[in-house]
N, C-alpha and C positions, 0 to 999 in steps of 0.2 A: 320242054323238050319233056322226050319220054324215052328210058332207056325198056327195051321191051326184052331182050334174050341177050344169052352171053354171045359171043363175036364167032365162036366155037364148042361148038358139044360132040365129046366122043363117048359112046354107052354101049355095054357086053360084055361080056365075058373079059377082053382083054384090049379092055377101052385105054388103060395104062399104056400100055405098050405101042399103041396104034399110033398116041398121042405126043411121045417123044420126038419124031422129025420137027413136029411144028413148034412142041415149049425149046429146042434148043433153035430156034429162028427166031423167037419171043426173047429169050432171055441169055445171057451169059454167067450171070452171078449171082442166081436165086437163093432166098433165104424160106426154107419149111417151116413152117407153121404150124404147132401142135399142141395138145395138154395131156392125153391121159396116158398113164403109162401100159395100159390095157392094149394102146395099140402104137407102141416104139417099135415093134416086126414093121408092120405097115410103114410107120416111118424110116426105117433103116432101109429098105426095098426101095423107097423112093431116093436116098439119098443115094444110096449106092447104085441105081440106075443112071441119076444123073452124075456124081462122079466118073462112072465109066465113061460119057459121053465128054469128058473133060470140058465139064461146067466147074464155076468157082463156088463149091454150093456151101451153105452153110446148114443150120437151124437152131431154134427158141423154141421154149417152150411156156406160153400160158400157166401162169401159177394161178390163177381165179377165174371170172369168167370173163366178155368179153366187156374190160373196165377200162377207167382212165389210166390206173396204174401201171394195168400188163399194157394199154394202148402204147404210152409216152415210154417205159422201159423199150420194147422191142421196134418202137421208129429210132430211137438213140440209138441203137444197136443196129440196125438197115446203114445209117448214117456213118457211123463210127465204120462200119467194113463195107461199103460201098457198092452195096445189094442193087442189083436193078429191078427185081420184081418178088412180089411173096406169092408163094404156093404153099394154100392155105388149108391143111389134110385133117378132117378130124370131125367133130359134129358139130353145130349147129352156131354155137360161141366160139368155135377157134373160124370159123368159117366167115361171123359177123366181124369176127375182127382182122381178121386178115384182109379183109375187102376196104374195113375204115381204115385201116393204115395204108394200105398201097394209093386209097382215094388221095388221104392226107397228101402223100411222098410224091403224087404223081406219077405214078410207077404202075406196071399190070400187074391185075391178081391172075392166079392161077385158084380153081377150087377143087377139089379132090374129095369129096364126101365121103366119111367113112361107114354110113348109117343114111335111112332113110326118113331118120328123125325131122326133116323141117325141110322144105325149100331153099334154104339159106344158101345154096352153092349158086343158083341161079340168079338172085333178085340183086338189086340195085338200091340195098335196104339193109342196115346193119341197129340190132338194137343195141343200146345201151347199157349196161347195170352197173351198179356197185360191186365191190368185191366183195359183198356178203350174198352179191345174185338176187337184190331189189333192183327192180325194172327203173329206169331213168329217164329213156325216151329211144325214139327210135329218129337216124338220119338218113335222109334220102342223099344216096351218093352218085359221082357227077357220070356212071356210067354201072350196066352190069359186068363182071368178070370176062380177061379175054378168053380165057377161055375154060369151060366146064369137062370133064373129067367122071362120069359118072360108071366105075366098072362094077361091074355083081361081086367079083372076087371077093372086091376089099368091101363092097355092102354085106358079102354073104357070111362076116366076120364078126358082125356087130349084134350084140345080145337081141333076145324077139322083143323086147320090151320096149327099145327105139325105135321096131316096126309099129309097134301099136302106138307108139307115141303117134310117129307121123302120119297115121291113117286116121287119128283123131284133130290135128291139125289141120289134114288136107279138108277132113269131112265140112272144117269150119269156114273154109273158102264159100259155098253156095249159101250156106244158114245166114251168114253175113251180109255177103257181096248183094243176094236175093233183094233181101230188104232196105240197106241202103241205098242202091243203085237201082231199083226197078222201075221209077221213074224217068232217068235222066235220057234224054234223047240223044242217045253220042251212042253211034254203030256199033264200033269197038269194044264199048262198055256192055252191051248188052249180047254181042260176042261173049264176051270173057265170063258172063254173067250164066252162060248157056254150057261153056264146057266148063264149070265150075258144076251144073249139074248134073252133066254126062259124068263127071269126075265124081262126085256124090255115089252117084248109084253103080260103076264100075267099084269104087271102095266096101258099097253096101254087098256086093253079090260078090266080090272075089277076097273081100279083106280076111275074112277067118278063116279061108282055104290059105290062103297065103303064111298066115302068122303060124298055123298049125303045120304047114310044110313046106318050110323056107329052104327051097335048093333052085337051083339054076334051070332045068328040066320043069320047074312048074309054071307053066302061064301065068295063072293066079299070081303068083309070087312076081313075077316079071312087072304083070302089069301091077302091081301095085307098088311096089319099089319106084317105079318109073309115075305115078301117079302121085306119090307124096313127093319124089326129089325132082322131077321136073314140071308134072302138068300143073301144080299149084303155082308154080313160080311163073309158070306163063301169065297163067290167069291174073299177078298181080302186074304182069308185062305189059299186056293187053290193054286191061282196064286202068291201071295205072292208079294213080292217086282217089280218083271217082270212085274204082273199085275197092270200096274201103271194108276194115275190119270193123268193128261192133263190138256187140257188147260180151263177146265170148274171150274179146284178146284183151276187153278193157278189164275184164272181170280176173282175168290170168294178173295181168300186170298190178293189181291193187292187192293179189293173192299172196304173190311173191315178197310184198313190205313187210310179212310177219314169217320171220327166220325161226326155221323150223332147224332138228337135227337133222333129219333124213333130208335129200335133195331129190327133188320131182324135177321128171322133164317137161319141157315147155310145153310137149301138145298132151303132156297128162294132163295138167292145169287147166287149157284148152278146154279140153275135153268136157271140166266139169263145168267151166264158163259159157261154154256152148245149150250144155243141159238149163243154166237158167236163162239164160238169153231167151229159152223158149219158152221158161217158165215166166218172163216178163212180157213176152209178145202175146202170152195166150191172157194173161192177167191185166195188162194196158192197152191192147191194139186190138183184144177180141180176136186174135188168131183160132179159131176153132179148129185147125188142124193140128196145134202144136204139141198137144198131150199125145196126139200120134205119134209123132216124130220124136218125142222125148221116148214113148215108150217103145218104136224101133231101134233108137239107138240104145236104151239100155240093153237091148237082147246081142247087139254086138259088142258094146263095151263089156259087157261080161263075158262075154265069149275072148275079149281080148286079154281081161286082167286086168282093166282098166279102172281105176279110181272115179267115182261117180258120184261122189261125195268132199265137201273142205273136209270134214273129222276124217276121211281116207287119205287124205294129202299132212296128216299128221297137226292139224288145225282146229282147235275148240272155241266157236267161233263164237261161243257166251264166255268166253272164260278172258281175263285180262284187255278187253275193251277191243277184242279183234272185229269184233262186228261193225263195231263203227269206225278199224281204222280202214277195213276193204270199203266201207260204204263210202270213206270221206276220199278214198284214193280213186275208187270204181267212178266217182262222179267231179274230180277236180275240173277245173276251169277246160285243161285243153285235151280231155281224156274222149278217146274213141265212143266212148257211152251214149255220146251227144248226135251222132251220125245217125240215129235212129229217128223213125219217122215221128217216134213223140217223144213226149217230155218224159225224160226221167229223171227222180228226184231222190236224195240220200234219202228218204223212208220209204222207198220204193226198194231201194237194192235190201234194206236191214231186212224189211217185211219178205220179201221173196228170197230169201237167205234162210232165217231165220225160219221160215215155215219147210223152205225145203231139206235141212238138217234135222229139221223135228220129225218129217213125216217122211218116212221109208220104202218110197215108190215101189209098188209091186211090180215086176212084170207079169 
């Protein structure tokens, strides 16, 4: 079985309003799930609009990330109040939690992204974390969301940092899938890889212009937010489990194990992991183009104010055994790092990260 896309997608400046007639056919008693206090106004608008349609609507907020503690609490709340759907409205962790909860309870999920930071509004996948933000595992769900509402006016309210994060995460689609799946003789997988290549090219062309001029009339902004939130999800949908993540996400998952005072976004960490993946390809797989790719990405990442080293994520890898911890988790038995077409050992990760952190790569 392959879950390719949400059943229905609304996109554009008035996507939320256009979705309402379809939402009321799907649910009579929805729960709106959110988290950030900064998006309270948007969730209140959703609440009022649904209330005005005579739906028995209620709301709940995550206390932490997409973690089992929050998931259990919200599931019980839904069961106690007989809600028949989840409307997950927020960033990637909220969307993942909403999808997971709906899947567990066998009720429909409607995703309403408030930023372009990930493609979580599209996918049949949820990443589970501890309440401290440490990655545990990803869970494949039974289906993509029933409805995805990708409203430009909602996304436009998000901080520009979230768009930069989404660009880094979406760029990884090409660099990871092209190396893990290039030899797979499956037409859909190969087509997904080519879509991810076009996605990369579009982000390299439009990403900086979108980041610096965030308004609806800017075609670069529209192209970029849809690339991050929609096309990136489509790549995973068409490619399925064979269109895999690789070192960039494996290193992300390992870095989250180190708890820091400042929280960084998923794509910000993935971007650092992507640079390290390319260095691994250069050293372990004799990829002659890897260094050029690193330099190209660094130019864009600098313009997007993205971190380019683990130190810039607030972690000194040479203290508290941090380098060993990151290398251990990166190379654990079920890690995505092992989807690379060449063997990776803990000492390789230690060497690459140590060299990368010690040497400031010049653009």
